[in-house]
KEKE-3310 file (N, C-alpha, C; in steps of 0.2 Angstrom, whole numbers, plus 5000, padded with zeros to 4 digits):
npx = (4815:4829:4843:4860:4870:4885:4895:4885:4882:4891:4900:4898:4891:4879:4872:4870:4861:4850:4847:4844:4833:4824:4822:4814:4820:4823:4833:4846:4858:4875:4886:4901:4902:4915:4920:4909:4892:4878:4868:4867:4858:4845:4845:4844:4832:4823:4824:4819:4808:4808:4814:4828:4834:4846:4862:4874:4890:4906:4915:4926:4925:4923:4914:4903:4899:4896:4885:4876:4873:4867:4855:4850:4844:4838:4844:4846:4857:4873:4881:4897:4904:4911:4926:4943:4950:4959:4973:4986:4985:4985:4998:5004:4998:4998:4995:4982:4975:4976:4970:4957:4952:4954:4952:4939:4932:4935:4928:4915:4913:4915:4903:4894:4897:4893:4880:4875:4874:4872:4874:4885:4893:4908:4916:4928:4943:4950:4963:4970:4976:4987:4999:4993:4998:4991:4979:4962:4958:4956:4946:4955:4968:4984:4986:4994:5009:5004:5003:5001:4997:4983:4979:4984:4975:4964:4967:4971:4959:4951:4957:4955:4941:4939:4946:4938:4926:4930:4929:4916:4902:4889:4891:4890:4899:4903:4915:4917:4926:4929:4932:4934:4924:4912:4902:4885:4868:4854:4845:4853:4853:4861:4878:4896:4905:4918:4928:4937:4952:4950:4953:4951:4950:4938:4929:4939:4940:4927:4926:4936:4931:4920:4926:4931:4944:4960:4966:4967:4978:4987:4994:5008:5013:5020:5018:5017:5005:4992:4991:4999:4995:4988:4977:4961:4947:4931:4917:4900:4892:4879:4877:4886:4880:4868:4874:4877:4865:4861:4871:4868:4855:4859:4866:4856:4847:4854:4861:4874:4888:4899:4904:4911:4915:4922:4920:4924:4920:4916:4917:4923:4930:4943:4948:4959:4967:4967:4957:4946:4946:4944:4932:4924:4924:4917:4904:4900:4902:4912:4928:4942:4955:4971:4986:5001:5010:5023:5024:5014:5017:5015:5004:4997:5000:4989:4973:4959:4943:4940:4924:4917:4914:4905:4895:4890:4888:4883:4873:4874:4877:4886:4877:4878:4888:4904:4901:4888:4890:4899:4892:4882:4889:4894:4881:4878:4889:4885:4875:4880:4885:4896)
npy = (5000:5004:5014:5018:5031:5036:5051:5057:5070:5073:5074:5062:5054:5062:5061:5048:5046:5053:5044:5032:5036:5039:5026:5021:5018:5021:5034:5037:5050:5052:5065:5075:5088:5093:5093:5097:5104:5110:5114:5106:5096:5102:5103:5089:5087:5095:5089:5076:5077:5072:5072:5067:5059:5067:5068:5077:5071:5067:5054:5049:5050:5039:5035:5043:5037:5024:5027:5032:5020:5013:5020:5018:5004:4998:4997:4992:4992:4998:5012:5017:5032:5042:5050:5057:5064:5070:5069:5076:5083:5072:5067:5077:5077:5064:5056:5062:5057:5043:5042:5047:5040:5026:5023:5027:5018:5005:5008:5008:4995:4988:4991:4986:4972:4970:4973:4964:4967:4966:4971:4979:4993:4999:5013:5013:5015:5017:5020:5010:5002:5008:5012:5002:4986:4982:4988:4988:4990:4976:4968:4959:4964:4967:4974:4988:4995:5009:5026:5037:5042:5043:5034:5023:5021:5017:5005:4998:4999:4990:4978:4977:4975:4964:4954:4955:4950:4937:4931:4932:4925:4930:4943:4954:4961:4974:4981:4995:5001:5016:5025:5040:5051:5062:5077:5081:5082:5081:5092:5101:5104:5098:5095:5094:5102:5109:5113:5127:5128:5118:5101:5092:5089:5093:5102:5112:5115:5120:5131:5139:5142:5149:5161:5161:5156:5160:5152:5136:5123:5111:5096:5091:5087:5077:5063:5046:5046:5049:5063:5067:5070:5064:5050:5046:5038:5044:5045:5048:5055:5052:5039:5032:5033:5026:5013:5010:5008:4997:4988:4987:4982:4969:4964:4964:4955:4944:4939:4937:4926:4925:4932:4944:4955:4963:4977:4986:5002:5011:5019:5012:5018:5028:5045:5059:5072:5084:5081:5081:5095:5100:5095:5100:5113:5113:5108:5119:5130:5139:5147:5140:5145:5139:5131:5122:5114:5107:5090:5081:5074:5057:5055:5043:5036:5032:5026:5016:5008:4990:4985:4973:4964:4971:4974:4961:4954:4963:4968:4981:4996:5010:5024:5037:5049:5057:5070:5072:5072:5083:5093:5094:5096:5109:5116:5115:5123:5135:5139:5142:5155:5168)
npz = (5119:5130:5127:5131:5126:5126:5125:5117:5112:5104:5087:5079:5088:5091:5078:5078:5089:5084:5073:5081:5089:5078:5074:5084:5097:5114:5121:5131:5135:5139:5142:5144:5139:5135:5122:5115:5113:5123:5115:5105:5109:5108:5094:5090:5096:5088:5076:5078:5085:5098:5114:5121:5136:5146:5154:5161:5164:5169:5164:5169:5183:5193:5204:5201:5189:5193:5201:5191:5184:5194:5195:5183:5178:5168:5155:5139:5130:5126:5118:5115:5113:5119:5121:5120:5105:5096:5087:5087:5099:5108:5107:5113:5126:5133:5144:5148:5138:5139:5152:5149:5139:5141:5155:5157:5148:5155:5167:5163:5157:5169:5176:5167:5169:5182:5182:5173:5160:5142:5128:5118:5109:5102:5098:5087:5076:5060:5062:5069:5060:5054:5042:5030:5023:5012:5000:4996:5014:5024:5038:5043:5041:5048:5064:5067:5075:5085:5079:5087:5104:5104:5094:5100:5111:5105:5100:5112:5118:5111:5113:5127:5127:5120:5128:5139:5134:5132:5144:5148:5144:5142:5138:5124:5110:5098:5088:5079:5066:5061:5046:5038:5045:5039:5035:5038:5046:5035:5038:5043:5056:5065:5066:5062:5074:5078:5093:5094:5084:5069:5069:5059:5041:5034:5041:5042:5029:5026:5035:5030:5017:5022:5026:5039:5041:5035:5024:5018:5023:5015:5019:5012:4996:4990:4991:4986:4977:4965:4963:4973:4985:5001:5003:5008:5015:5014:5023:5024:5038:5041:5035:5044:5056:5054:5052:5066:5072:5064:5068:5082:5082:5077:5088:5098:5092:5093:5082:5079:5078:5086:5102:5101:5088:5074:5063:5048:5043:5030:5014:5004:4994:4990:4991:4987:4995:4988:4978:4986:4989:4976:4973:4983:4979:4968:4972:4981:4974:4978:4978:4985:4994:4996:5002:4999:5011:5023:5025:5038:5053:5056:5047:5036:5020:5012:5015:5014:5015:5014:5012:5012:5023:5032:5023:5019:5032:5041:5033:5029:5019:5013:5008:5003:4993:4990:4986:4991:5005:5006:5002:5012:5023:5020:5020:5033:5039:5034:5042:5053:5066:5060)
capx = (4822:4833:4850:4864:4875:4890:4897:4880:4881:4897:4898:4895:4886:4872:4869:4868:4856:4844:4845:4841:4826:4820:4821:4810:4823:4823:4840:4849:4864:4880:4892:4904:4902:4921:4921:4902:4888:4872:4864:4865:4852:4840:4845:4841:4824:4820:4824:4815:4802:4809:4819:4832:4836:4853:4866:4881:4894:4913:4915:4932:4922:4920:4908:4897:4897:4892:4878:4872:4871:4862:4849:4847:4845:4834:4847:4847:4863:4877:4885:4902:4908:4915:4933:4946:4951:4964:4980:4991:4984:4987:5005:5007:4995:4997:4991:4975:4971:4975:4965:4950:4949:4955:4949:4932:4930:4935:4923:4908:4913:4914:4896:4890:4897:4889:4872:4874:4871:4876:4875:4890:4896:4913:4918:4935:4945:4955:4970:4973:4979:4992:4999:4992:5002:4987:4973:4958:4960:4951:4947:4960:4974:4987:4985:5001:5011:5001:5007:5000:4993:4976:4978:4985:4970:4959:4970:4970:4952:4948:4960:4951:4934:4940:4948:4932:4921:4932:4928:4909:4899:4883:4892:4891:4901:4905:4919:4916:4932:4927:4937:4934:4917:4911:4895:4880:4862:4852:4842:4858:4851:4867:4884:4903:4906:4924:4929:4944:4954:4948:4959:4950:4950:4932:4928:4944:4938:4921:4928:4940:4926:4916:4930:4934:4951:4962:4967:4968:4985:4987:5000:5012:5011:5025:5016:5016:4999:4992:4992:5004:4992:4986:4971:4957:4940:4927:4911:4895:4891:4872:4879:4889:4875:4864:4878:4877:4858:4861:4875:4864:4850:4862:4868:4850:4844:4859:4863:4882:4890:4904:4902:4915:4916:4925:4918:4926:4914:4919:4913:4927:4933:4948:4949:4965:4965:4966:4951:4941:4946:4941:4924:4920:4923:4911:4897:4899:4903:4916:4935:4945:4962:4975:4993:5005:5015:5026:5020:5012:5020:5010:5000:4999:4999:4983:4969:4952:4941:4936:4918:4913:4911:4900:4890:4887:4887:4878:4868:4874:4881:4886:4872:4880:4894:4908:4897:4882:4893:4902:4886:4878:4894:4893:4875:4879:4893:4882:4870:4884:4887:4903)
capy = (4998:5010:5013:5023:5034:5041:5056:5058:5076:5074:5074:5055:5052:5065:5059:5041:5047:5054:5037:5028:5039:5038:5019:5019:5017:5026:5035:5041:5053:5055:5069:5080:5094:5095:5094:5097:5109:5108:5116:5100:5093:5106:5101:5082:5087:5098:5084:5070:5078:5068:5075:5061:5061:5069:5068:5079:5067:5065:5047:5048:5050:5032:5035:5045:5031:5019:5030:5032:5013:5011:5023:5016:4997:4995:4998:4986:4992:5004:5014:5021:5036:5047:5049:5062:5061:5074:5065:5080:5084:5066:5067:5082:5076:5057:5054:5064:5052:5036:5042:5048:5035:5019:5022:5027:5011:5000:5009:5006:4988:4985:4992:4981:4966:4970:4974:4959:4970:4963:4973:4985:4995:5003:5018:5013:5019:5014:5022:5004:4999:5012:5011:4995:4983:4981:4992:4991:4987:4972:4968:4954:4967:4967:4980:4991:5000:5015:5032:5042:5039:5042:5028:5017:5020:5013:4998:4995:4998:4984:4973:4976:4973:4957:4950:4954:4945:4930:4929:4933:4923:4934:4949:4954:4968:4975:4987:4998:5005:5021:5028:5047:5053:5069:5079:5084:5080:5085:5098:5106:5106:5096:5094:5094:5109:5108:5119:5130:5127:5111:5096:5088:5092:5096:5108:5117:5118:5124:5137:5143:5144:5154:5166:5161:5154:5163:5148:5129:5120:5104:5094:5087:5085:5073:5056:5042:5045:5052:5070:5068:5071:5058:5047:5044:5035:5049:5042:5052:5053:5048:5032:5030:5033:5020:5007:5009:5005:4990:4984:4986:4977:4963:4962:4962:4949:4939:4936:4936:4919:4927:4938:4950:4956:4970:4979:4992:5007:5016:5018:5007:5022:5033:5052:5062:5079:5089:5079:5084:5102:5102:5093:5105:5119:5111:5108:5125:5136:5144:5145:5138:5147:5133:5131:5116:5114:5101:5084:5081:5068:5052:5054:5038:5038:5030:5021:5016:5001:4985:4985:4967:4961:4975:4974:4955:4952:4968:4970:4988:4999:5017:5026:5044:5049:5063:5076:5073:5073:5089:5098:5094:5100:5117:5119:5116:5128:5142:5140:5144:5162:5169)
capz = (5122:5132:5125:5133:5121:5129:5120:5113:5109:5099:5080:5077:5093:5090:5072:5080:5093:5079:5070:5086:5090:5072:5074:5090:5103:5119:5122:5137:5133:5144:5139:5148:5135:5134:5115:5112:5116:5125:5110:5100:5111:5104:5087:5090:5097:5082:5070:5079:5090:5104:5118:5125:5143:5146:5160:5161:5168:5167:5165:5173:5190:5194:5209:5197:5184:5197:5203:5185:5183:5199:5194:5176:5178:5163:5149:5134:5126:5126:5112:5118:5109:5123:5120:5117:5098:5092:5086:5089:5106:5111:5107:5118:5132:5132:5150:5148:5133:5142:5157:5147:5134:5144:5162:5156:5145:5160:5172:5160:5157:5176:5178:5163:5172:5189:5181:5168:5153:5137:5121:5118:5103:5103:5093:5085:5071:5055:5064:5071:5054:5052:5034:5029:5018:5006:5000:5002:5020:5027:5045:5044:5041:5054:5068:5067:5081:5084:5077:5092:5110:5103:5090:5104:5115:5101:5100:5119:5120:5107:5117:5133:5126:5117:5134:5144:5131:5133:5151:5150:5138:5140:5135:5116:5108:5091:5088:5073:5064:5056:5041:5039:5045:5037:5033:5043:5045:5030:5040:5046:5063:5069:5061:5065:5076:5082:5097:5092:5077:5067:5068:5053:5035:5031:5045:5040:5022:5026:5038:5025:5012:5025:5028:5046:5041:5029:5019:5020:5022:5012:5021:5008:4989:4987:4993:4980:4975:4958:4964:4978:4992:5005:5001:5013:5013:5018:5024:5027:5045:5042:5034:5050:5061:5052:5054:5073:5073:5062:5073:5088:5081:5076:5095:5101:5089:5094:5075:5078:5081:5091:5106:5099:5081:5072:5056:5045:5041:5025:5007:5000:4989:4992:4988:4989:4998:4982:4975:4991:4988:4970:4974:4987:4975:4963:4975:4985:4970:4981:4977:4991:4995:4999:5000:5001:5017:5024:5028:5045:5056:5058:5042:5032:5013:5009:5019:5012:5017:5011:5016:5011:5029:5034:5018:5020:5038:5044:5028:5028:5014:5013:5002:5001:4990:4993:4984:4996:5011:5006:5002:5019:5028:5018:5022:5040:5040:5032:5047:5059:5066:5057)
cpx = (4826:4840:4854:4869:4879:4893:4892:4878:4887:4895:4895:4890:4879:4869:4866:4862:4849:4842:4842:4834:4821:4818:4816:4813:4822:4830:4841:4856:4868:4885:4894:4904:4909:4923:4914:4898:4881:4867:4862:4859:4845:4839:4842:4834:4820:4819:4819:4809:4802:4815:4823:4834:4844:4856:4873:4886:4901:4914:4922:4931:4919:4914:4902:4895:4893:4885:4873:4869:4866:4855:4846:4848:4841:4837:4848:4853:4867:4881:4890:4906:4913:4922:4936:4949:4956:4971:4985:4991:4986:4994:5008:5004:4993:4993:4984:4972:4970:4970:4958:4947:4950:4951:4941:4929:4930:4929:4916:4908:4912:4907:4892:4891:4893:4882:4870:4871:4876:4878:4880:4893:4902:4915:4926:4937:4950:4962:4973:4977:4986:4993:4999:4996:4998:4981:4968:4960:4954:4951:4952:4967:4977:4986:4993:5003:5008:5006:5006:4997:4986:4975:4979:4979:4964:4961:4969:4963:4949:4951:4956:4944:4934:4942:4942:4927:4923:4930:4920:4905:4892:4884:4894:4893:4903:4909:4919:4922:4930:4933:4936:4927:4917:4904:4891:4873:4859:4848:4846:4856:4857:4872:4890:4904:4912:4925:4936:4946:4953:4954:4958:4949:4944:4930:4933:4942:4932:4922:4932:4935:4921:4920:4933:4941:4953:4963:4968:4975:4984:4994:5004:5009:5016:5024:5016:5009:4998:4993:4997:5002:4989:4979:4967:4950:4935:4920:4906:4893:4884:4873:4881:4884:4870:4867:4877:4870:4858:4865:4872:4859:4853:4864:4861:4846:4848:4861:4870:4884:4895:4902:4906:4917:4918:4922:4922:4920:4917:4915:4917:4930:4938:4948:4955:4962:4963:4959:4945:4940:4942:4933:4921:4919:4917:4904:4895:4899:4908:4923:4938:4953:4965:4982:4996:5010:5018:5022:5019:5014:5014:5005:5002:4997:4992:4979:4962:4950:4939:4930:4914:4910:4905:4894:4886:4884:4882:4872:4868:4879:4880:4881:4874:4887:4898:4904:4892:4885:4896:4897:4883:4883:4894:4887:4875:4883:4889:4877:4873:4885:4894:4907)
cpy = (5004:5009:5019:5025:5038:5045:5057:5064:5078:5073:5067:5053:5056:5063:5052:5041:5048:5047:5032:5030:5038:5030:5016:5017:5023:5028:5039:5043:5054:5059:5074:5087:5097:5097:5094:5103:5107:5110:5111:5096:5096:5104:5094:5082:5090:5093:5078:5071:5074:5071:5069:5064:5062:5070:5071:5076:5066:5058:5045:5048:5043:5031:5037:5040:5026:5021:5030:5025:5011:5014:5021:5008:4994:4996:4992:4986:4998:5005:5019:5025:5040:5045:5056:5060:5065:5071:5070:5082:5078:5065:5072:5080:5068:5054:5056:5059:5045:5036:5043:5043:5027:5018:5022:5021:5006:5001:5007:4998:4985:4985:4987:4974:4965:4970:4969:4962:4967:4966:4980:4986:5000:5007:5017:5016:5015:5015:5016:5001:5002:5012:5004:4993:4983:4985:4988:4987:4982:4971:4963:4957:4968:4974:4982:4994:5006:5021:5037:5039:5039:5036:5022:5016:5016:5006:4994:4994:4992:4978:4971:4973:4965:4952:4949:4950:4938:4927:4930:4931:4927:4941:4949:4961:4968:4981:4989:5003:5010:5023:5036:5050:5061:5071:5081:5081:5084:5092:5103:5108:5103:5094:5094:5101:5109:5114:5121:5128:5119:5107:5092:5092:5096:5102:5114:5120:5122:5131:5142:5146:5150:5161:5167:5160:5157:5158:5141:5126:5113:5101:5089:5086:5080:5065:5053:5040:5049:5059:5072:5070:5064:5056:5044:5041:5040:5046:5047:5050:5050:5041:5029:5029:5027:5014:5005:5006:4998:4985:4982:4981:4970:4960:4959:4956:4943:4935:4935:4930:4920:4932:4944:4950:4963:4971:4986:4996:5012:5015:5013:5011:5027:5039:5055:5069:5084:5087:5081:5091:5104:5100:5098:5111:5119:5112:5115:5131:5141:5142:5145:5140:5141:5134:5124:5118:5108:5096:5084:5074:5064:5051:5048:5040:5038:5025:5022:5008:4996:4984:4978:4964:4965:4974:4967:4953:4956:4969:4978:4991:5006:5019:5033:5044:5056:5069:5077:5075:5081:5095:5099:5098:5107:5120:5120:5122:5135:5144:5143:5152:5163:5172)
cpz = (5124:5130:5128:5128:5125:5124:5115:5110:5105:5092:5078:5082:5092:5084:5074:5084:5089:5076:5075:5087:5084:5071:5080:5096:5108:5121:5128:5135:5139:5140:5144:5145:5134:5127:5111:5115:5118:5120:5105:5103:5108:5097:5086:5091:5091:5077:5071:5083:5096:5108:5123:5132:5143:5153:5158:5166:5165:5169:5168:5181:5191:5199:5205:5192:5188:5199:5197:5184:5188:5198:5187:5175:5172:5156:5145:5130:5127:5120:5115:5113:5113:5123:5118:5110:5094:5093:5089:5097:5110:5112:5113:5125:5133:5138:5150:5143:5136:5148:5154:5142:5136:5150:5161:5153:5151:5165:5169:5159:5164:5178:5173:5166:5178:5187:5175:5162:5148:5130:5121:5111:5105:5097:5092:5079:5066:5057:5066:5066:5052:5044:5033:5023:5012:5006:4995:5008:5023:5034:5047:5044:5048:5058:5069:5074:5080:5083:5083:5098:5108:5099:5095:5109:5112:5101:5107:5120:5117:5111:5123:5132:5124:5123:5138:5141:5132:5140:5153:5144:5136:5137:5127:5114:5101:5091:5080:5071:5059:5052:5043:5039:5043:5036:5039:5041:5040:5032:5042:5053:5068:5064:5065:5067:5081:5087:5096:5085:5075:5067:5062:5047:5033:5035:5043:5033:5022:5030:5034:5020:5015:5027:5035:5046:5034:5023:5022:5019:5020:5014:5017:5001:4986:4989:4986:4978:4968:4958:4969:4985:4995:5003:5007:5011:5018:5017:5027:5034:5046:5040:5040:5055:5060:5053:5061:5075:5070:5066:5079:5088:5080:5083:5098:5099:5090:5087:5074:5082:5086:5095:5105:5092:5080:5064:5054:5043:5036:5019:5003:4994:4993:4988:4991:4992:4993:4978:4979:4990:4982:4970:4978:4983:4970:4966:4979:4980:4973:4980:4984:4991:4999:4997:5002:5006:5018:5026:5035:5048:5058:5053:5037:5025:5011:5014:5016:5013:5012:5015:5015:5017:5031:5029:5018:5026:5042:5040:5028:5023:5014:5007:4999:4998:4993:4992:4989:5002:5012:5006:5008:5024:5026:5020:5029:5042:5039:5038:5053:5060:5064:5063)
residu = (UNK:UNK:UNK:UNK:UNK:UNK:UNK:UNK:UNK:UNK:UNK:UNK:UNK:UNK:UNK:UNK:UNK:UNK:UNK:UNK:UNK:UNK:UNK:UNK:UNK:UNK:UNK:UNK:UNK:UNK:UNK:UNK:UNK:UNK:UNK:UNK:UNK:UNK:UNK:UNK:UNK:UNK:UNK:UNK:UNK:UNK:UNK:UNK:UNK:UNK:UNK:UNK:UNK:UNK:UNK:UNK:UNK:UNK:UNK:UNK:UNK:UNK:UNK:UNK:UNK:UNK:UNK:UNK:UNK:UNK:UNK:UNK:UNK:UNK:UNK:UNK:UNK:UNK:UNK:UNK:UNK:UNK:UNK:UNK:UNK:UNK:UNK:UNK:UNK:UNK:UNK:UNK:UNK:UNK:UNK:UNK:UNK:UNK:UNK:UNK:UNK:UNK:UNK:UNK:UNK:UNK:UNK:UNK:UNK:UNK:UNK:UNK:UNK:UNK:UNK:UNK:UNK:UNK:UNK:UNK:UNK:UNK:UNK:UNK:UNK:UNK:UNK:UNK:UNK:UNK:UNK:UNK:UNK:UNK:UNK:UNK:UNK:UNK:UNK:UNK:UNK:UNK:UNK:UNK:UNK:UNK:UNK:UNK:UNK:UNK:UNK:UNK:UNK:UNK:UNK:UNK:UNK:UNK:UNK:UNK:UNK:UNK:UNK:UNK:UNK:UNK:UNK:UNK:UNK:UNK:UNK:UNK:UNK:UNK:UNK:UNK:UNK:UNK:UNK:UNK:UNK:UNK:UNK:UNK:UNK:UNK:UNK:UNK:UNK:UNK:UNK:UNK:UNK:UNK:UNK:UNK:UNK:UNK:UNK:UNK:UNK:UNK:UNK:UNK:UNK:UNK:UNK:UNK:UNK:UNK:UNK:UNK:UNK:UNK:UNK:UNK:UNK:UNK:UNK:UNK:UNK:UNK:UNK:UNK:UNK:UNK:UNK:UNK:UNK:UNK:UNK:UNK:UNK:UNK:UNK:UNK:UNK:UNK:UNK:UNK:UNK:UNK:UNK:UNK:UNK:UNK:UNK:UNK:UNK:UNK:UNK:UNK:UNK:UNK:UNK:UNK:UNK:UNK:UNK:UNK:UNK:UNK:UNK:UNK:UNK:UNK:UNK:UNK:UNK:UNK:UNK:UNK:UNK:UNK:UNK:UNK:UNK:UNK:UNK:UNK:UNK:UNK:UNK:UNK:UNK:UNK:UNK:UNK:UNK:UNK:UNK:UNK:UNK:UNK:UNK:UNK:UNK:UNK:UNK:UNK:UNK:UNK:UNK:UNK:UNK:UNK:UNK:UNK:UNK:UNK:UNK:UNK:UNK:UNK:UNK:UNK:UNK:UNK:UNK:UNK:UNK:UNK:UNK:UNK:UNK:UNK:UNK:UNK:UNK:UNK:UNK:UNK:UNK:UNK:UNK:UNK:UNK:UNK)
# end
């Protein structure tokens, strides 16, 4: 079965492509390489001994999207990762985020309608919950007003898919709300490779340990948590990739009673920033220089998943712990040129 993966050379996309290939799917990748590298394709091929079809396409080009779907009429499903994802940048460049994250989604869904394609998985985020009223966070938690244009694009994206599903009974979709993906493939052939200064905690930690960054900034130590730092649910990217395969199989087998479903993907456990720093020092044997700085705008106090629905309905459970994920991230960092 042939599956289209947009953003398939990105961090989560590339690991999901590996999981799909290992499960016997044929994969076609679209990526514009704006936040990824063509070298990732080589890593995927080394791991799987399979070379997926690749197209460098900017999905904002509607004509090019239409042309691609004309040339690929045998797709059995689409996993849509392609999106801009830096919260801070989205505040500075909101129109870029709305164009890149919303227009591209609409163009793909229009082609799915024209070609009568049904199986669609959307890369969403726990950011839709904001600061949840209760922890752990279930899928029934209210969606709060977004703290950033990036977060708003995920909320709007889910609404677009839900509204489209209401008008098209043959269309089936699952939105996967990720908590905090970290780590790398155990071979260290692919991993998280941010372009420029990392926006996420783990690559900043590994780059600091490698001497690329002078020190790690911890944003605030006066939150109402045990050690005063923010708490997040850190999930190994390999677990996340596996969840996409399971969700796709659910759509293909038509095991879902509704044609639109939402699932949280996390470990169900929260770790504070300082816990992550300490755990990294333990698994790497490296002392991590860090300093406490002012809080960062838009950061919620704590967010971790209730994974009951994913565990029971998808039959998926995260297998790796924080130590596993941090060790794999450090192994990946050590392979990178300094």
